[in-house]
C-alpha positions in Angstrom: 44.4 -34.4 19.0 44.0 -31.5 20.9 44.5 -28.5 19.5 46.0 -25.2 21.4 43.2 -22.4 21.6 45.1 -18.9 21.3 43.3 -16.0 22.5 43.4 -12.7 20.6 46.4 -10.8 22.6 48.6 -14.2 22.2 47.3 -14.8 18.1 48.7 -10.8 17.9 51.8 -11.1 19.5 52.7 -14.0 17.5 52.0 -12.2 14.2 54.0 -8.8 15.5 57.1 -11.3 16.4 56.5 -12.8 12.5 56.6 -9.7 11.2 59.7 -8.1 13.7 61.9 -11.1 12.1 60.7 -10.7 8.3 59.3 -14.1 8.0 55.9 -13.0 7.3 56.2 -10.5 4.3 53.6 -10.9 1.9 52.9 -8.4 -1.2 49.2 -7.7 -1.8 48.5 -7.4 -5.2 44.8 -6.7 -6.4 42.9 -8.8 -9.3 42.0 -6.9 -11.8 38.1 -7.1 -12.1 37.0 -8.5 -15.5 33.3 -7.5 -16.7 31.3 -10.7 -17.2 29.7 -10.9 -20.6 25.8 -11.3 -20.0 24.1 -14.5 -20.6 20.6 -13.2 -21.2 19.1 -14.1 -24.6 17.8 -11.5 -26.9 14.3 -11.5 -26.6 12.7 -12.2 -30.1 10.3 -10.2 -31.9 7.1 -11.3 -31.7 4.4 -10.0 -34.2 0.8 -9.9 -33.2 -2.5 -9.9 -35.9 -5.5 -8.7 -34.3 -9.2 -9.8 -35.0 -12.7 -9.2 -33.9 -13.6 -12.5 -31.5 -17.4 -13.3 -30.6 -17.6 -14.6 -27.3 -20.4 -16.3 -25.4 -21.6 -15.5 -21.7 -18.8 -18.1 -20.5 -16.2 -16.8 -22.7 -15.9 -19.2 -24.8 -14.7 -17.7 -28.6 -17.5 -18.6 -30.8 -16.4 -17.1 -33.9 -13.3 -15.0 -35.2 -13.7 -12.3 -37.4 -10.5 -10.1 -39.8 -9.9 -6.5 -37.8 -11.6 -4.8 -41.2 -14.5 -6.9 -40.5 -16.1 -5.3 -37.3 -19.7 -4.9 -38.3 -19.7 -8.3 -39.5 -18.8 -9.3 -36.0 -21.2 -7.2 -34.4 -23.8 -8.3 -36.7 -23.5 -12.1 -36.1 -23.0 -11.5 -32.3 -26.4 -9.7 -32.1 -28.0 -13.0 -34.8 -26.8 -15.0 -31.8 -27.8 -13.3 -28.7 -31.3 -13.0 -30.3 -31.3 -16.7 -31.0 -30.2 -18.5 -27.9 -30.4 -17.7 -24.0 -26.9 -16.1 -23.7 -25.7 -13.1 -24.6 -22.5 -12.6 -27.2 -20.3 -9.8 -27.5 -17.5 -8.8 -29.5 -13.7 -8.0 -28.2 -10.6 -7.8 -29.9 -8.0 -10.4 -29.8 -4.7 -10.2 -30.6 -3.0 -13.4 -32.1 0.7 -14.4 -32.3 2.0 -14.7 -36.4 4.2 -17.5 -36.7 6.5 -17.1 -39.7 8.0 -19.9 -41.6 
């Protein structure tokens, strides 16, 4: 089937003729915009607890001490450094507390 191709001037002439006859009167109504509710979930509170971790040279955790026991952790790291060939160090570690 062949369609008749109209150029812009012919389309405008047809439109003006239809408006003059009153056949193409349309009411333009604006839609009211509604705000969408956010679907983002509220972030759950994550509680952390601090520990002192003793790590070896390859960053593997060797031991863990409570935060109040820093001196004991440093002493253990020094002992491990002296007894083995690789150095050990103390670093702060934070772990998530899971509440039951």
